[in-house]
C-alpha positions in Angstrom: -9.2 -68.7 -53.0 -9.9 -70.6 -49.8 -11.7 -69.2 -46.8 -8.6 -69.4 -44.7 -6.7 -67.2 -47.2 -9.5 -64.7 -47.2 -9.5 -64.7 -43.4 -5.8 -64.1 -43.3 -6.0 -61.3 -45.8 -8.8 -59.6 -43.9 -7.0 -60.0 -40.6 -3.8 -58.5 -42.2 -5.7 -55.5 -43.5 -7.4 -54.9 -40.1 -4.0 -55.2 -38.3 -2.4 -52.8 -40.9 -5.1 -50.3 -40.4 -4.8 -50.6 -36.6 -1.0 -50.1 -36.7 -1.2 -47.2 -39.1 -3.8 -45.4 -36.9 -1.7 -46.2 -33.8 1.4 -44.7 -35.4 -0.4 -41.7 -36.6 -2.1 -41.0 -33.3 0.0 -38.2 -31.7 2.9 -39.6 -33.7 2.3 -42.6 -31.4 5.7 -44.3 -31.7 7.5 -41.2 -30.5 4.8 -40.6 -27.9 5.1 -44.2 -26.7 8.9 -44.1 -26.5 8.8 -40.8 -24.6 6.3 -42.2 -22.2 8.4 -45.3 -21.7 11.5 -43.2 -20.8 9.5 -41.1 -18.4 8.2 -44.3 -16.8 11.7 -45.6 -16.4 12.9 -42.3 -15.0 10.1 -42.2 -12.5 11.2 -45.6 -11.2 14.9 -44.8 -11.1 14.8 -41.5 -9.3 13.8 -40.8 -5.7 10.9 -38.4 -5.4 9.7 -36.1 -2.7 6.0 -35.2 -2.2 4.5 -31.9 -0.9 0.9 -31.7 0.1 -1.2 -28.5 -0.3 -4.5 -29.1 1.7 -7.6 -27.2 0.9 -8.1 -26.3 4.6 -5.6 -25.3 7.3 -5.3 -28.0 9.9 -5.4 -25.6 12.9 -8.2 -23.2 11.9 -10.0 -25.2 9.3 -10.1 -22.1 7.2 -9.3 -22.1 3.5 -5.7 -22.5 2.6 -5.0 -19.5 0.3 -2.1 -21.3 -1.4 -4.5 -24.1 -2.4 -6.5 -21.6 -4.4 -3.4 -20.3 -6.0 -2.3 -23.8 -7.1 -5.8 -24.4 -8.4 -5.6 -21.3 -10.6 -2.1 -22.2 -11.8 -2.9 -25.8 -12.7 -6.0 -24.7 -14.6 -3.8 -22.6 -16.9 -1.3 -25.4 -17.7 -1.1 -26.4 -21.4 -0.7 -30.0 -20.3 -4.2 -29.9 -18.8 -5.6 -28.9 -22.2 -3.8 -31.9 -23.7 -4.9 -34.4 -21.2 -7.2 -37.3 -22.1 -9.9 -36.1 -19.6 -10.5 -32.6 -18.2 -13.5 -31.1 -16.5 -15.1 -27.9 -18.0 -16.8 -25.3 -15.7 -18.3 -21.9 -16.1 -16.1 -19.1 -14.8 -17.0 -16.0 -12.8 -18.0 -14.3 -16.0 -20.8 -15.8 -18.1 -18.7 -16.5 -21.2 -15.7 -17.9 -19.3 -14.9 -21.6 -19.5 -12.5 -22.9 -16.9 -10.5 -26.2 -17.1 -10.3 -28.2 -13.9 -8.7 -31.5 -12.8 -10.9 -34.4 -12.0 -10.7 -36.2 -8.7 -7.3 -38.0 -8.4 -6.2 -36.9 -11.8 -2.6 -36.1 -12.4 -1.1 -33.3 -14.5 2.5 -32.6 -15.5 4.5 -29.4 -15.6 8.1 -28.5 -16.6 10.0 -25.8 -14.9 13.7 -24.9 -15.4 14.1 -28.2 -17.3 12.7 -30.3 -14.4 9.7 -32.5 -14.8 7.0 -32.0 -12.1 3.7 -33.6 -11.5 0.6 -32.6 -9.5 -2.2 -34.9 -8.2 -5.6 -33.7 -7.3 -6.1 -35.9 -4.3 -9.7 -36.4 -3.1 -10.5 -38.6 -0.1 -14.1 -39.9 0.5 -15.8 -41.7 3.3 -17.8 -44.9 3.0 -20.9 -42.8 1.9 -18.9 -41.3 -0.9 -18.9 -37.9 0.8 -15.7 -35.8 0.3 -13.6 -35.8 3.4 -10.7 -33.8 2.2 -9.1 -32.3 -0.9 -5.5 -31.5 -1.5 -2.9 -31.1 -4.3 0.1 -33.3 -4.0 3.3 -32.0 -5.7 5.8 -34.7 -6.7 9.3 -33.6 -7.6 12.6 -35.4 -8.0 14.8 -35.1 -5.0 17.8 -34.1 -7.0 15.8 -31.2 -8.4 14.2 -30.0 -5.2 17.0 -27.7 -3.9 17.4 -26.1 -7.3 13.9 -25.4 -8.3 11.4 -25.7 -5.4 11.6 -22.1 -4.1 11.5 -20.4 -7.5 8.8 -22.7 -8.7 6.5 -21.8 -5.8 7.2 -18.1 -6.4 6.4 -18.8 -10.1 3.0 -20.2 -9.0 2.3 -17.0 -6.9 3.2 -14.8 -9.9 1.1 -16.6 -12.5 -2.0 -17.0 -10.2 -1.8 -13.3 -9.3 -1.9 -12.4 -13.0 -4.8 -14.7 -13.6 -6.8 -13.1 -10.7 -6.0 -9.6 -11.9 -7.2 -10.4 -15.4 -10.4 -12.0 -14.2 -11.5 -10.0 -11.2 -14.2 -7.4 -11.3 -13.2 -3.9 -10.4 -15.0 -2.0 -7.6 -15.2 1.6 -6.4 -15.4 2.1 -2.7 -16.7 5.1 -0.8 -16.3 5.8 2.9 -19.5 6.0 5.1 -19.7 5.8 8.9 -16.2 4.6 9.2 -16.6 1.7 6.7 -16.2 1.2 2.9 -19.2 0.7 0.8 -18.5 -0.7 -2.7 -20.2 -1.0 -6.1 -19.1 -2.3 -9.4 -16.7 -0.1 -11.3 -17.4 0.0 -15.0 -16.2 3.4 -16.1 -15.2 3.2 -19.8 -12.4 5.8 -19.7 -9.0 4.8 -21.1 -5.7 6.6 -21.7 -6.2 6.9 -25.4 -9.3 9.1 -24.8 -7.7 11.4 -22.3 -7.3 15.1 -23.4 -3.6 15.5 -22.4 -0.4 16.4 -24.1 0.6 13.2 -26.0 4.2 13.2 -24.6 2.9 13.8 -21.1 0.4 11.0 -21.5 3.0 8.6 -22.7 5.3 9.6 -19.8 2.6 9.0 -17.2 1.5 5.7 -18.7 5.1 4.4 -18.7 5.6 5.6 -15.1 2.5 3.6 -14.0 3.4 0.5 -16.0 6.9 0.6 -14.6 5.6 0.9 -11.1 3.6 -2.3 -11.2 6.7 -4.2 -12.2 9.0 -2.7 -9.6 8.3 -4.7 -6.4 11.9 -6.1 -6.1 13.4 -2.7 -6.8 11.4 -0.9 -4.1 12.1 -3.6 -1.5 15.8 -3.5 -2.4 15.8 0.2 -1.6 13.9 -0.4 1.7 10.9 1.6 0.5 7.2 0.8 0.5 6.0 -0.2 -2.9 3.6 2.7 -3.5 3.4 5.7 -5.8 1.6 9.1 -5.4 0.3 11.6 -7.9 -1.1 15.1 -7.6 -3.6 16.2 -10.2 -4.3 19.9 -10.2 -6.2 22.3 -12.4 -9.7 23.8 -12.8 -12.9 21.8 -12.6 -13.9 20.0 -15.8 -10.4 19.5 -17.1 -10.3 15.7 -16.9 -9.0 14.8 -13.5 -11.8 12.3 -12.7 -11.5 10.7 -16.2 -7.7 10.3 -15.5 -8.5 8.4 -12.3 -10.9 6.1 -14.1 -8.4 5.5 -17.0 -5.6 4.7 -14.5 -7.9 2.2 -12.7 -8.7 0.5 -16.0 -5.1 0.5 -17.2 -3.8 -1.1 -14.0 -6.9 -3.2 -13.2 -6.9 -1.6 -9.7 -9.9 -1.0 -7.4 -10.7 2.6 -6.4 -11.1 3.9 -2.9 -12.6 7.5 -2.8 -11.8 9.2 0.6 -14.2 12.0 1.5 -12.4 13.8 4.3 -15.6 15.7 5.1 -17.1 12.3 6.0 -14.2 11.3 8.3 -15.0 11.7 12.0 -11.5 12.0 13.3 -7.9 10.7 12.9 -8.8 7.3 14.3 -11.5 7.0 11.7 -9.1 7.9 8.9 -6.6 5.4 10.2 -9.3 2.6 10.3 -10.3 3.4 6.7 -6.7 3.2 5.5 -6.1 -0.1 7.2 -9.2 -1.5 5.5 -8.0 -0.7 2.0 -6.3 -3.4 0.0 -3.3 -3.7 -2.3 -3.7 -3.2 -6.1 -5.8 -0.1 -5.5 -6.0 3.6 -6.1 -6.7 5.7 -3.0 -8.2 9.0 -4.1 -8.6 12.2 -2.1 -10.3 14.9 -4.1 -10.2 18.7 -3.5 -7.4 18.5 -1.0 -6.7 22.3 -1.3 -10.3 23.0 -0.2 -9.9 20.9 2.8 -6.6 22.5 3.7 -8.1 25.9 3.3 -10.9 25.1 5.7 -8.6 23.6 8.4 -9.8 25.9 11.1 -12.7 23.5 12.0 -11.0 20.4 10.8 -11.0 17.2 13.0 -7.8 15.9 11.5 -4.5 17.6 12.5 -1.6 18.4 10.2 0.4 15.4 11.5 -2.7 13.1 11.0 -3.0 14.3 7.4 0.7 13.8 6.7 0.6 10.3 8.3 -2.3 9.4 6.0 -0.2 10.5 3.0 3.1 8.8 3.8 3.2 7.5 7.3 3.8 3.9 8.6 0.1 3.1 8.4 0.3 3.6 4.7 2.8 0.7 4.3 0.8 -1.8 2.4 2.4 -2.9 -0.9 1.3 -2.1 -4.5 -1.0 0.9 -4.1 -1.2 4.3 -5.7 -2.5 7.4 -4.0 -4.0 10.3 -6.0 -4.7 13.7 -4.7 -6.6 16.4 -6.7 -6.5 20.2 -6.3 -7.9 23.1 -8.2 -4.7 25.1 -7.5 -1.4 24.7 -5.6 -1.4 28.4 -4.7 -1.1 28.9 -0.9 -0.5 25.2 -0.2 2.3 24.3 2.3 5.3 23.0 0.3 5.8 20.3 2.9 2.5 18.8 1.8 3.7 18.5 -1.8 7.4 17.6 -1.4 9.1 14.8 -3.4 8.6 11.5 -1.6 5.2 12.5 -0.4 4.0 13.4 -3.9 6.0 11.6 -6.6 4.5 13.3 -9.7 2.6 16.6 -10.2 0.3 16.6 -13.3 -1.3 19.8 -14.5 -4.7 19.7 -16.1 -5.2 23.1 -17.8 -8.2 24.5 -19.5 -8.6 23.7 -23.2 -6.2 25.1 -25.8 -6.4 24.6 -29.6 -4.4 21.3 -29.5 -6.8 19.9 -26.9 -9.7 21.2 -28.9 -8.6 19.2 -31.9 -8.3 16.0 -29.8 -11.8 16.5 -28.6 -13.1 17.2 -32.1 -11.5 13.9 -33.3 -12.8 11.9 -30.3 -16.4 13.3 -30.2 -17.0 14.3 -33.8 -14.6 12.1 -35.8 -13.2 15.3 -37.4 -9.4 15.8 -37.8 -9.6 18.9 -40.1 -12.4 21.4 -40.7 -12.8 24.8 -42.4 -13.8 26.3 -39.0 -10.6 25.2 -37.3 -8.7 28.4 -38.2 -11.4 30.5 -36.7 -11.4 28.4 -33.5 -7.6 28.7 -33.3 -7.8 32.5 -33.6 -10.3 32.7 -30.8 -8.0 30.6 -28.5 -5.1 32.8 -29.4 -7.1 35.9 -28.3 -7.2 34.5 -24.8 -10.6 32.8 -24.7 -10.8 29.5 -23.0 -13.2 26.8 -21.7 -12.8 23.6 -19.9 -12.6 20.3 -21.9 -15.8 19.2 -20.2 -17.7 22.2 -21.4 -16.5 21.9 -25.0 -17.0 18.1 -25.1 -20.6 18.6 -23.8 -21.4 21.0 -26.7 -19.8 18.5 -29.2 -21.7 15.6 -27.8 -25.2 17.1 -28.1 -24.5 18.4 -31.6 -22.6 15.3 -32.8 -25.0 14.7 -35.7 -23.7 17.9 -37.3 -20.0 18.6 -36.9 -20.4 22.1 -38.4 -23.2 22.9 -35.9 -21.1 21.6 -33.0 -18.1 23.7 -34.0 -20.2 26.8 -34.4 -21.7 26.3 -31.0 -18.2 26.0 -29.5 -17.1 29.2 -31.4 -20.2 31.0 -30.0 -19.5 29.9 -26.4 -15.8 30.8 -26.7 -16.6 34.2 -28.0 -19.0 34.8 -25.2 -16.4 33.6 -22.7 -13.8 36.0 -24.2 -16.2 38.9 -23.9 -17.1 38.1 -20.3 -13.4 37.7 -19.4 -14.1 34.6 -17.4 -15.2 31.0 -17.4 -18.8 30.5 -18.5 -20.7 27.3 -17.5 -22.8 25.7 -20.3 -25.9 23.6 -20.4 -26.7 20.9 -22.9 -28.0 22.6 -26.0 -31.0 21.4 -28.0 -29.6 18.6 -30.0 -32.4 19.0 -32.6 -31.6 22.6 -33.4 -31.0 23.4 -37.0 -28.8 26.5 -36.5 -25.9 27.3 -34.3 -26.6 28.2 -30.7 -26.6 31.9 -29.8 -24.0 33.3 -27.4 -24.2 32.0 -23.8 -25.7 34.5 -21.3 -25.2 34.2 -17.6 -28.4 34.1 -15.6 -26.8 35.8 -12.6 -27.9 39.4 -12.6 -29.2 39.1 -16.1 -32.9 39.7 -15.4 -35.3 38.3 -18.0 -33.2 39.1 -21.1 -31.9 35.6 -21.4 -35.4 34.2 -21.8 -35.9 36.1 -25.0 -33.2 33.9 -26.7 -35.0 30.7 -25.9 -37.6 28.9 -28.0 -41.2 29.3 -27.1 -41.5 25.7 -25.8 -38.6 26.2 -23.4 -40.2 29.4 -22.1 -43.4 27.5 -21.4 -41.4 24.8 -19.6 -39.7 27.5 -17.5 -43.1 29.0 -16.6 -44.3 25.6 -15.4 -41.2 25.2 -13.2 -41.7 28.7 -11.7 -45.3 27.9 -11.0 -44.3 24.6 -9.2 -41.6 26.4 -7.3 -44.1 28.9 -6.0 -46.2 25.9 -4.7 -43.1 24.1 -3.3 -40.7 26.7 -1.9 -37.0 25.9 -2.3 -37.6 23.5 -5.2 -35.9 25.7 -7.8 -32.8 27.7 -7.0 -33.0 31.1 -8.8 -29.6 32.2 -7.6 -27.7 29.5 -9.3 -25.2 31.0 -11.7 -25.2 29.1 -14.9 -25.6 29.5 -18.7 -28.6 28.3 -20.5 -27.9 27.9 -24.2 -30.1 27.0 -27.0 
């Protein structure tokens, strides 16, 4: 076989391999045909261009819409499929963000119309960036049909991206301003000790609220919702607030009315809050009961709850009370408070939920005894019972016996008994709780020798430093 024939055969093989690879790459023939039609369409149709600069021309401040477009383009599937894309670390350490390169174009499709964006970057002769902008190119025949809804679509998608990625904060008022720290409370709705049907109803109400902007505006109402949480201390009101913040991904603003100087201060605080937030006022009944020396009038308080100043969209207000008894009905009327949620002391059903959450126990031989004690009228707050379960979690039986002992003591005393953390290393159930108030030294006899020594040291130190130990504090110390 001649050299020429060998060369021709080799060349044919190479060409065949090249053609096969070309056809297989992204089903290249279809891809090439589609690209050709798009190229022809771009040349046939008249396009309009819309520029979104990074900075506003007048103030040279950042154009907020530029950031929204940037977030939106980073989420496009076509950016992931492009031949070249920048990768950056996001706000969180494990986040990877896709970003357009300088003067790179990316395509989008909306309502059947093909749209393209260009990341336009202008540089000076020293290669320094002079300006950045996104340039939207759209067919003129499609502009009237899709431009407005497309821009609204960008707002919606970018809002969702920001909500998913932003870090929650909790704000407290001090000297007329908000001071914030990171909010990382782990509470969620599944762990709340509430009636399951009520919990489902509340969750549905909140999730419906965040999707109801158009409905509220159609009615001419401010897009806000308000809840009243009432019940004794330790029944889960604070956990509910944390769970709601995590469910909705909302910041929390805690308003301490005792720290508010006057109505102007309260107004200023309210105007500094943002949308997508929970504004919380705790112990409102206590403040109302002590109104004689209050610096905020009734009208000022009502304006805070539902006045024109509280007109910022997408916010929830939560008020807590121990009891609604003696509270002016005007303060709690529908429209001012949309939903009243009662947080009672623990009953047997709540107790079983706590046992499942804290001990991993759904059934136990001691449950009938616990149910009988609850039916006799004894009760405790969920916080007290969960505390006993937590410190005895290594032994469910010991934890349940400690709860039984505390409930029996509570039933005999006819009132609510506060409990301390018991010794988690104890090998036997804790004895009945005994109130220190008016109890003399009898309660000390129930404590281990080591605890009595510790108490003696505390008494010795309190003698040297007056006021360092409060002997009048009414509490239960339980082994």
